[in-house]
DSSP file (Angstrom, degrees, kcal/mol; ACC not computed):
  #  RESIDUE AA STRUCTURE BP1 BP2  ACC     N-H-->O    O-->H-N    N-H-->O    O-->H-N    TCO  KAPPA ALPHA  PHI   PSI    X-CA   Y-CA   Z-CA
    1    1 A M              0   0    0      0, 0.0     2,-0.5     0, 0.0     0, 0.0   0.000 360.0 360.0 360.0 133.4   24.3   33.5  -23.8
    2    2 A R        +     0   0    0      2,-0.0     2,-0.3     0, 0.0     0, 0.0  -0.872 360.0 153.1-106.7 138.2   25.8   36.4  -21.8
    3    3 A T        -     0   0    0     -2,-0.5     2,-0.5     2,-0.0     0, 0.0  -0.946  41.4-115.1-153.0 159.2   25.2   36.3  -18.0
    4    4 A T        -     0   0    0     -2,-0.3     2,-0.4     2,-0.0    -2,-0.0  -0.938  30.2-172.4-109.9 134.0   26.7   37.4  -14.7
    5    5 A V        -     0   0    0     -2,-0.5     2,-0.6     2,-0.0    -2,-0.0  -0.941  17.4-147.8-121.1 143.7   27.8   34.9  -12.4
    6    6 A T        -     0   0    0     -2,-0.4     2,-0.4     0, 0.0    -2,-0.0  -0.962  22.9-159.9-110.0 114.2   29.1   35.3   -8.8
    7    7 A L        -     0   0    0     -2,-0.6     5,-0.0     1,-0.1    -2,-0.0  -0.760  18.5-115.2 -98.7 135.7   31.7   32.6   -8.1
    8    8 A D     >  -     0   0    0     -2,-0.4     4,-2.3     1,-0.1     3,-0.3  -0.353  35.5-108.9 -61.9 155.4   32.8   31.5   -4.5
    9    9 A E  H  > S+     0   0    0      1,-0.2     4,-2.2     2,-0.2     5,-0.1   0.836 116.8  51.5 -56.8 -40.1   36.3   32.3   -3.8
   10   10 A D  H  > S+     0   0    0      1,-0.2     4,-2.1     2,-0.2    -1,-0.2   0.844 109.2  50.5 -67.4 -36.5   37.4   28.7   -3.9
   11   11 A V  H  > S+     0   0    0     -3,-0.3     4,-2.4     2,-0.2    -2,-0.2   0.848 106.9  54.3 -71.0 -36.6   35.8   28.1   -7.2
   12   12 A E  H  X S+     0   0    0     -4,-2.3     4,-2.7     2,-0.2    -2,-0.2   0.933 108.8  49.8 -61.4 -46.2   37.5   31.2   -8.7
   13   13 A I  H  X S+     0   0    0     -4,-2.2     4,-2.1     1,-0.2    -2,-0.2   0.915 110.2  48.7 -60.3 -42.8   40.8   30.0   -7.6
   14   14 A L  H  X S+     0   0    0     -4,-2.1     4,-2.3     2,-0.2    -1,-0.2   0.884 111.0  51.2 -59.2 -41.5   40.3   26.5   -9.1
   15   15 A L  H  X S+     0   0    0     -4,-2.4     4,-3.0     1,-0.2    -2,-0.2   0.943 110.4  49.4 -61.2 -48.1   39.1   28.1  -12.4
   16   16 A K  H  X S+     0   0    0     -4,-2.7     4,-2.1     2,-0.2    -2,-0.2   0.858 108.0  53.1 -56.7 -40.1   42.2   30.3  -12.5
   17   17 A E  H  X S+     0   0    0     -4,-2.1     4,-1.8     2,-0.2    -1,-0.2   0.921 112.3  45.0 -66.2 -42.4   44.5   27.4  -11.9
   18   18 A V  H  X S+     0   0    0     -4,-2.3     4,-2.9     1,-0.2     5,-0.3   0.927 110.0  55.4 -65.9 -42.1   43.0   25.4  -14.8
   19   19 A M  H  X>S+     0   0    0     -4,-3.0     5,-1.8     1,-0.2     4,-0.9   0.880 113.4  40.2 -54.3 -41.9   43.1   28.4  -17.0
   20   20 A H  H  <5S+     0   0    0     -4,-2.1    -1,-0.2     3,-0.2    -2,-0.2   0.789 114.3  51.9 -75.0 -29.6   46.7   28.9  -16.5
   21   21 A A  H  <5S+     0   0    0     -4,-1.8    -2,-0.2    -5,-0.2    -3,-0.2   0.893 122.4  31.4 -74.7 -40.7   47.6   25.2  -16.6
   22   22 A Q  H  <5S-     0   0    0     -4,-2.9    -2,-0.2    -5,-0.2    -1,-0.2   0.554 102.5-129.4 -97.0  -5.7   45.8   24.7  -19.9
   23   23 A R  T  <5 +     0   0    0     -4,-0.9     2,-0.3    -5,-0.3    -3,-0.2   0.929  61.2 135.6  60.2  48.5   46.4   28.3  -21.3
   24   24 A R      < -     0   0    0     -5,-1.8    -1,-0.2    -6,-0.2    -2,-0.1  -0.837  56.8 -92.2-122.3 165.2   42.8   28.7  -22.1
   25   25 A S     >  -     0   0    0     -2,-0.3     4,-2.6    -3,-0.1     5,-0.2  -0.224  31.7-113.9 -70.6 159.4   40.3   31.5  -21.7
   26   26 A F  H  > S+     0   0    0      1,-0.2     4,-2.7     2,-0.2     5,-0.2   0.934 117.7  50.1 -56.1 -47.0   38.0   32.1  -18.7
   27   27 A K  H  > S+     0   0    0      2,-0.2     4,-2.4     1,-0.2    -1,-0.2   0.902 110.6  47.2 -62.4 -41.3   35.1   31.4  -20.8
   28   28 A E  H  > S+     0   0    0      1,-0.2     4,-2.9     2,-0.2     5,-0.2   0.952 115.0  47.5 -55.4 -53.9   36.4   28.2  -22.3
   29   29 A T  H  X S+     0   0    0     -4,-2.6     4,-2.1     2,-0.2    -2,-0.2   0.883 112.8  47.4 -52.7 -47.8   37.4   26.9  -18.8
   30   30 A L  H  X S+     0   0    0     -4,-2.7     4,-2.6    -5,-0.2     5,-0.2   0.953 112.9  49.8 -71.0 -47.8   34.1   27.8  -17.2
   31   31 A N  H  X S+     0   0    0     -4,-2.4     4,-3.0     1,-0.2     5,-0.2   0.940 111.5  45.8 -50.7 -52.6   32.1   26.2  -20.0
   32   32 A D  H  X S+     0   0    0     -4,-2.9     4,-2.5     1,-0.2    -1,-0.2   0.887 112.6  50.9 -65.9 -32.0   33.9   23.0  -20.0
   33   33 A A  H  X S+     0   0    0     -4,-2.1     4,-2.1    -5,-0.2    -1,-0.2   0.891 112.7  47.6 -68.3 -37.7   33.8   22.8  -16.2
   34   34 A L  H  X S+     0   0    0     -4,-2.6     4,-2.5     2,-0.2     5,-0.2   0.911 112.0  49.9 -64.1 -44.1   29.9   23.4  -16.4
   35   35 A R  H  X S+     0   0    0     -4,-3.0     4,-2.8     2,-0.2     5,-0.2   0.945 112.7  46.8 -57.8 -52.4   29.6   20.8  -19.2
   36   36 A A  H  X S+     0   0    0     -4,-2.5     4,-1.7     1,-0.2    -1,-0.2   0.902 114.1  47.2 -63.6 -41.7   31.5   18.2  -17.1
   37   37 A G  H  X S+     0   0    0     -4,-2.1     4,-0.7     2,-0.2    -1,-0.2   0.908 115.0  44.2 -68.6 -42.0   29.6   18.9  -13.9
   38   38 A L  H >< S+     0   0    0     -4,-2.5     3,-0.7     1,-0.2     4,-0.2   0.876 112.9  52.6 -71.6 -35.2   26.2   18.7  -15.5
   39   39 A R  H >< S+     0   0    0     -4,-2.8     3,-1.3     1,-0.2    -1,-0.2   0.845 102.0  58.9 -57.9 -39.2   27.1   15.7  -17.5
   40   40 A A  H 3< S+     0   0    0     -4,-1.7    -1,-0.2     1,-0.3    -2,-0.2   0.709 102.5  54.2 -67.0 -25.1   28.2   13.9  -14.4
   41   41 A N  T << S+     0   0    0     -3,-0.7    -1,-0.3    -4,-0.7    -2,-0.2   0.454  87.0  99.3 -92.5  -0.9   24.7   14.2  -12.8
   42   42 A R  S <  S-     0   0    0     -3,-1.3     2,-0.1    -4,-0.2     3,-0.1  -0.571  83.9-108.1 -81.9 145.5   22.8   12.7  -15.8
   43   43 A P        -     0   0    0      0, 0.0    -1,-0.1     0, 0.0    -2,-0.1  -0.485  43.4 -98.2 -69.8 145.9   21.8    9.0  -15.5
   44   44 A A        -     0   0    0     -2,-0.1     2,-0.5     1,-0.1    -4,-0.0  -0.372  43.2-101.0 -65.2 142.7   24.0    6.7  -17.8
   45   45 A N        -     0   0    0      1,-0.1    -1,-0.1    -3,-0.1     3,-0.1  -0.551  36.3-162.0 -66.2 118.4   22.2    5.8  -21.1
   46   46 A Q        -     0   0    0     -2,-0.5     2,-0.2     1,-0.3    -1,-0.1  -0.060  40.0 -94.6 -95.8  31.4   20.9    2.4  -20.4
   47   47 A G  S    S-     0   0    0      2,-0.0    -1,-0.3     0, 0.0     0, 0.0  -0.586  83.0  -3.0  94.5-157.5   20.2    1.3  -23.9
   48   48 A E  S    S-     0   0    0     -2,-0.2     3,-0.1     1,-0.1     2,-0.0  -0.318  82.3 -97.1 -71.9 154.3   16.9    1.5  -25.6
   49   49 A P        -     0   0    0      0, 0.0     2,-0.2     0, 0.0    -1,-0.1  -0.383  44.1 -98.7 -67.1 146.7   13.8    2.9  -23.8
   50   50 A F        -     0   0    0     -2,-0.0     2,-0.4     1,-0.0     0, 0.0  -0.517  42.8-164.8 -66.2 133.5   11.4    0.4  -22.3
   51   51 A R        -     0   0    0     -2,-0.2     2,-0.6    -3,-0.1    -3,-0.0  -0.958  15.0-135.7-123.7 138.8    8.4   -0.2  -24.5
   52   52 A V        -     0   0    0     -2,-0.4     2,-0.8     1,-0.0    -2,-0.0  -0.832  15.0-142.8 -95.4 126.5    5.2   -1.8  -23.6
   53   53 A E        -     0   0    0     -2,-0.6     2,-0.1     1,-0.0    -2,-0.0  -0.758  18.1-142.2 -89.3 109.8    3.9   -4.2  -26.2
   54   54 A A        +     0   0    0     -2,-0.8    -1,-0.0     0, 0.0     0, 0.0  -0.452  25.9 173.4 -68.4 142.4    0.0   -3.9  -26.4
   55   55 A R        -     0   0    0     -2,-0.1     2,-0.2     0, 0.0     3,-0.0  -0.965  38.3 -87.6-141.1 167.4   -1.9   -7.1  -26.8
   56   56 A P        -     0   0    0      0, 0.0     0, 0.0     0, 0.0     0, 0.0  -0.513  24.3-143.9 -77.9 145.1   -5.6   -7.9  -26.8
   57   57 A L        -     0   0    0     -2,-0.2     0, 0.0     2,-0.0     0, 0.0   0.628  30.7-129.2 -81.3 -18.0   -7.2   -8.7  -23.4
   58   58 A G        +     0   0    0      1,-0.2     2,-0.1     2,-0.0    -1,-0.0   0.756  48.7 161.7  81.3  19.6   -9.6  -11.3  -24.9
   59   59 A L        -     0   0    0      1,-0.1    -1,-0.2     4,-0.1     3,-0.1  -0.432  42.8-104.3 -81.2 153.8  -12.6   -9.8  -23.3
   60   60 A R    >   -     0   0    0      1,-0.1     3,-1.7    -2,-0.1    -1,-0.1  -0.274  47.6 -84.6 -67.0 152.1  -16.1  -10.7  -24.6
   61   61 A A  T 3  S+     0   0    0      1,-0.2    -1,-0.1     3,-0.0     3,-0.1  -0.350 117.2  29.4 -57.5 142.9  -18.0   -8.2  -26.8
   62   62 A G  T 3  S+     0   0    0      1,-0.2     2,-0.6    -3,-0.1    -1,-0.2   0.410  85.8 121.3  87.3  -3.9  -19.9   -5.7  -24.6
   63   63 A I    <   -     0   0    0     -3,-1.7    -1,-0.2     3,-0.0    -4,-0.1  -0.867  54.4-148.5 -95.1 121.2  -17.4   -5.8  -21.5
   64   64 A D    >   -     0   0    0     -2,-0.6     3,-1.1     1,-0.2     4,-0.3  -0.796   2.8-158.5 -91.7 112.0  -16.0   -2.2  -20.9
   65   65 A P  G >  S+     0   0    0      0, 0.0     3,-0.9     0, 0.0     4,-0.4   0.788  90.4  62.3 -65.8 -23.2  -12.4   -2.7  -19.6
   66   66 A G  G 3  S+     0   0    0      1,-0.2     3,-0.4     2,-0.1     4,-0.4   0.775 100.5  52.4 -69.4 -20.9  -12.7    0.8  -18.0
   67   67 A G  G <> S+     0   0    0     -3,-1.1     4,-1.6     1,-0.2    -1,-0.2   0.482  82.7  87.2 -95.6   1.3  -15.5   -0.2  -15.9
   68   68 A L  H <> S+     0   0    0     -3,-0.9     4,-2.0    -4,-0.3    -1,-0.2   0.819  88.8  53.1 -71.2 -32.5  -13.7   -3.3  -14.3
   69   69 A N  H  > S+     0   0    0     -4,-0.4     4,-2.4    -3,-0.4    -1,-0.2   0.868 108.6  49.5 -69.7 -32.1  -12.1   -1.1  -11.5
   70   70 A K  H  > S+     0   0    0     -4,-0.4     4,-2.0     2,-0.2    -2,-0.2   0.899 111.2  48.9 -73.4 -34.8  -15.6    0.3  -10.7
   71   71 A L  H  X S+     0   0    0     -4,-1.6     4,-2.0     2,-0.2    -2,-0.2   0.913 112.9  47.1 -66.2 -39.8  -16.9   -3.3  -10.5
   72   72 A L  H  X S+     0   0    0     -4,-2.0     4,-2.6     2,-0.2    -2,-0.2   0.885 111.3  52.3 -68.5 -37.4  -14.0   -4.3   -8.3
   73   73 A D  H  X S+     0   0    0     -4,-2.4     4,-2.1     1,-0.2    -1,-0.2   0.885 110.9  47.7 -65.4 -41.8  -14.6   -1.2   -6.1
   74   74 A E  H  X S+     0   0    0     -4,-2.0     4,-2.3     2,-0.2    -1,-0.2   0.910 111.0  50.9 -70.2 -42.1  -18.3   -2.1   -5.7
   75   75 A M  H  X S+     0   0    0     -4,-2.0     4,-2.4     2,-0.2     5,-0.2   0.959 111.2  47.0 -59.4 -53.8  -17.4   -5.8   -4.8
   76   76 A E  H  X S+     0   0    0     -4,-2.6     4,-2.5     1,-0.2    -1,-0.2   0.904 110.8  53.1 -62.7 -35.3  -14.9   -4.7   -2.1
   77   77 A E  H  X S+     0   0    0     -4,-2.1     4,-2.8     1,-0.2    -1,-0.2   0.947 109.5  48.6 -59.9 -45.9  -17.4   -2.2   -0.6
   78   78 A E  H  X S+     0   0    0     -4,-2.3     4,-1.9     1,-0.2    -2,-0.2   0.882 112.9  47.7 -62.2 -38.7  -20.0   -4.9   -0.4
   79   79 A E  H  X S+     0   0    0     -4,-2.4     4,-2.3     2,-0.2    -1,-0.2   0.845 110.6  51.2 -72.4 -35.6  -17.5   -7.3    1.3
   80   80 A F  H  X S+     0   0    0     -4,-2.5     4,-2.1    -5,-0.2    -2,-0.2   0.942 111.9  47.2 -67.3 -43.8  -16.4   -4.6    3.8
   81   81 A L  H  X S+     0   0    0     -4,-2.8     4,-1.7     1,-0.2    -2,-0.2   0.874 111.0  51.8 -57.8 -39.9  -20.0   -3.9    4.7
   82   82 A R  H  X S+     0   0    0     -4,-1.9     4,-2.1     2,-0.2    -1,-0.2   0.860 111.5  45.2 -59.1 -47.5  -20.7   -7.5    5.1
   83   83 A S  H  X S+     0   0    0     -4,-2.3     4,-2.2     1,-0.2    -2,-0.2   0.858 112.8  52.7 -71.8 -33.4  -17.6   -8.0    7.4
   84   84 A Q  H  X S+     0   0    0     -4,-2.1     4,-1.6     2,-0.2    -2,-0.2   0.871 108.4  50.6 -63.5 -41.1  -18.7   -4.8    9.4
   85   85 A A  H  < S+     0   0    0     -4,-1.7     4,-0.5     2,-0.2    -2,-0.2   0.947 112.5  46.6 -64.4 -52.6  -22.2   -6.3    9.9
   86   86 A E  H >< S+     0   0    0     -4,-2.1     3,-0.6     1,-0.2    -2,-0.2   0.825 110.9  51.7 -62.1 -31.4  -20.8   -9.6   11.2
   87   87 A A  H 3< S+     0   0    0     -4,-2.2    -1,-0.2     1,-0.2    -2,-0.2   0.851 105.8  53.9 -70.3 -32.2  -18.4   -8.0   13.5
   88   88 A S  T 3< S+     0   0    0     -4,-1.6    -1,-0.2    -5,-0.1    -2,-0.2   0.515  84.9 107.4 -78.6  -6.2  -21.1   -5.8   15.0
   89   89 A K    <         0   0    0     -3,-0.6    -3,-0.0    -4,-0.5    -4,-0.0  -0.575 360.0 360.0 -74.2 130.2  -23.3   -9.0   15.8
   90   90 A P              0   0    0      0, 0.0    -1,-0.1     0, 0.0    -3,-0.0   0.441 360.0 360.0 -72.7 360.0  -23.4   -9.8   19.5
C-alpha cells in the first residue's frame, strides 16, 4: 500500500539512525518499526479460547426458559409493591 505519512522530527531522526546502523531502506525500517509497535500492543496469546460447554437444564416439559426472567421480574414487582404498601401504613 502506498501512502503519505508525516513524521514528527524526533521519529524521523530515530528512523534515520536505525536505517544507517542496519544499512536498510527507509521502507524496510519503517515497516519493521510499525510491526514491532503494533504487536507490542496486542494482548499475549493466552492459550485456547474459552468455550462454554452447554448442558441440559433439566426443566420439565412445558417450561419456557426464556420466560423465567419475566416471571422473576413479576415476582420482584409484587414484592416491591407489597413492601411499599406496608411502609405507607401509619
